[in-house]
C-alpha positions in Angstrom: 69.6 117.7 154.0 73.3 118.0 154.0 75.0 119.5 151.0 76.8 117.3 148.7 80.5 117.5 148.8 82.2 118.4 145.7 84.0 115.5 144.0 87.5 115.8 143.4 88.8 113.5 140.9 92.2 112.8 139.5 93.0 111.3 136.2 93.7 107.6 137.2 93.2 108.2 140.9 95.3 106.1 143.3 94.8 102.9 141.8 98.2 100.7 142.0 99.8 103.1 144.4 100.5 100.3 146.9 102.1 98.2 144.2 104.4 101.1 143.5 105.2 101.6 146.9 106.0 98.0 147.5 108.2 97.5 144.6 110.1 100.8 145.8 110.8 99.4 149.3 111.3 95.6 148.5 114.8 96.0 147.7 115.5 97.8 151.1 113.7 95.2 152.8 115.6 92.4 151.1 119.0 94.1 151.9 118.1 94.4 155.9 117.1 90.9 155.6 120.5 89.9 154.0 122.4 92.2 156.6 120.7 90.6 159.4 121.3 87.0 158.1 125.1 87.8 157.5 125.5 88.9 161.4 123.7 85.6 162.4 126.2 83.8 160.4 129.2 85.8 161.9 128.0 85.1 165.4 127.4 81.3 164.8 131.0 81.2 163.3 132.4 82.9 166.3 130.5 80.4 168.7 131.3 77.6 166.6 135.1 78.2 166.2 135.1 78.4 170.2 133.4 75.5 170.8 135.6 73.4 168.4 138.8 74.9 169.8 137.7 73.9 173.6 136.6 70.4 172.3 139.9 69.9 170.5 142.1 71.0 173.5 140.0 68.9 175.7 140.6 65.8 173.5 144.3 66.6 172.9 145.1 67.0 176.4 144.1 63.2 177.0 144.7 61.7 173.6 147.2 63.7 171.6 147.3 65.5 168.2 145.2 63.1 166.1 142.3 63.3 168.5 142.5 67.1 168.9 142.2 67.5 164.9 139.4 64.8 165.1 137.3 66.5 167.9 137.5 70.0 166.1 136.1 68.7 163.0 133.5 66.6 164.7 130.7 69.3 164.9 132.0 71.7 162.0 130.6 71.2 158.3 133.1 71.1 155.6 131.8 74.5 154.2 133.5 76.3 156.8 137.0 75.6 155.7 138.3 74.4 159.0 142.1 74.5 159.8 143.2 73.2 163.2 146.4 73.9 165.1 147.3 71.4 168.1 150.0 71.4 170.6 151.5 71.4 174.1 152.6 74.4 175.6 154.2 73.8 178.9 151.4 71.9 181.2 148.7 73.2 178.8 147.4 71.7 175.5 146.2 74.6 173.1 144.0 74.3 170.0 143.6 76.8 167.6 140.6 76.5 165.1 140.2 79.1 162.0 137.0 79.2 160.2 136.1 81.0 156.9 133.9 84.0 157.6 130.5 83.3 155.8 129.3 85.6 153.3 125.3 84.7 153.2 126.3 81.2 152.9 129.2 79.4 154.6 130.8 78.2 151.3 131.2 81.8 150.4 134.0 83.0 152.6 136.0 86.2 152.7 138.5 85.8 155.5 138.6 84.0 158.8 137.7 83.9 162.3 139.8 82.2 165.0 138.9 80.4 168.0 141.3 79.2 170.9 140.9 76.7 173.7 143.1 75.1 176.2 142.9 72.4 178.5 145.2 71.3 181.4 147.5 68.0 180.6 146.1 64.8 181.5 147.5 61.2 181.5 145.6 58.4 180.4 144.8 55.7 183.0 146.0 52.3 182.0 
């Protein structure tokens, strides 16, 4: 019969160790999730600004400045604080779209992201 191992005991044992480790790492996990979410929002803002500027330039090249501003705001929500500048530059119609940089949520911006687009001038067929 094998000899019994001596039992090592601590006062209180390891009970609650997992809970303590979880509480200690939870703020780090939440900070990492917030940082990843912020990167996603900034990337989406770049994509949204570029697309809105392209759409605005295409519409403005055919229909003029009013259509340019309307086309830029068509796919952009109000929380992004959209600013649009449209105009002709020679044979090209240019649109510049400015959106607020989001901080965890689009309504909490702290700067701006610009998107530019251009399209060849076209005359509307009558």
